C-alpha positions, 0 to 999 in steps of 0.5 A: 500500500502506498503511503499517503502524503502527510503534508496535505493541507486539506487533511489538517484539523482546523482549530476548534475556535474556528468552527462555527455552530452552523457548520456543525449543525449542517454536518449533523443535519445533512451529511451522512456516514455511508461507508464504502465497499472499497474499505470493507473486508466484511460488509457487515450491515452496510448493504453493499452490492456487491457485498464487499469489494475491497481494493488491495491498496485501500485501508480496510476499516475492518482490516484489523480483525475488528468489524465496525458496524454501520451504527457504530461508524455513524456514532463515531462520525457524529461524535467527531463532528460534535467535537469539531474533529474536522478539516477545513471547509471545502467546495460545497461547504463541507469538510473533506475529512472528519476524525474519530477515536473509538473506545479502544483508542483506534483512530478513524478518518472519514472522507467526503465522497466527491459531489455528495454529502456522504462520507466513508471511513477507514482506520489510520494505519501504523504508517500514519503514526504522527497523524494518529497521535495528533487525532488522539491528543485533539480528541481528548482536548476537544472532549474536555472543552465541550 
């Protein structure tokens, strides 16, 4: 799997104080976590057709042996939005990325599907340790601030 660029400015968390309540409300009201068959080894309850079609060069959100069911993925997405764990607002008025951390400390990144209000996600791998550390640190700080 090729390593993703770590210096992509679109992939940076924006400071919490720069996030208006309007964008949080819009994300909660209009955006949806749908997942992607390209990031699933086990389709679980996502309803993909074909059931699963992972690409070898894609991070699998259930690649660590832990299946993230749709309800949990949506709850993580929602909590990430509520904590302001988002990248800068792009075209269409939505952030390209939303990050979340599960109860086991696994870090997930949800990415906006171009031309839609739908996000799909995946667990950040060990090759992205600095990003994972940053997300965990901000996750804790933004929980305390909320």
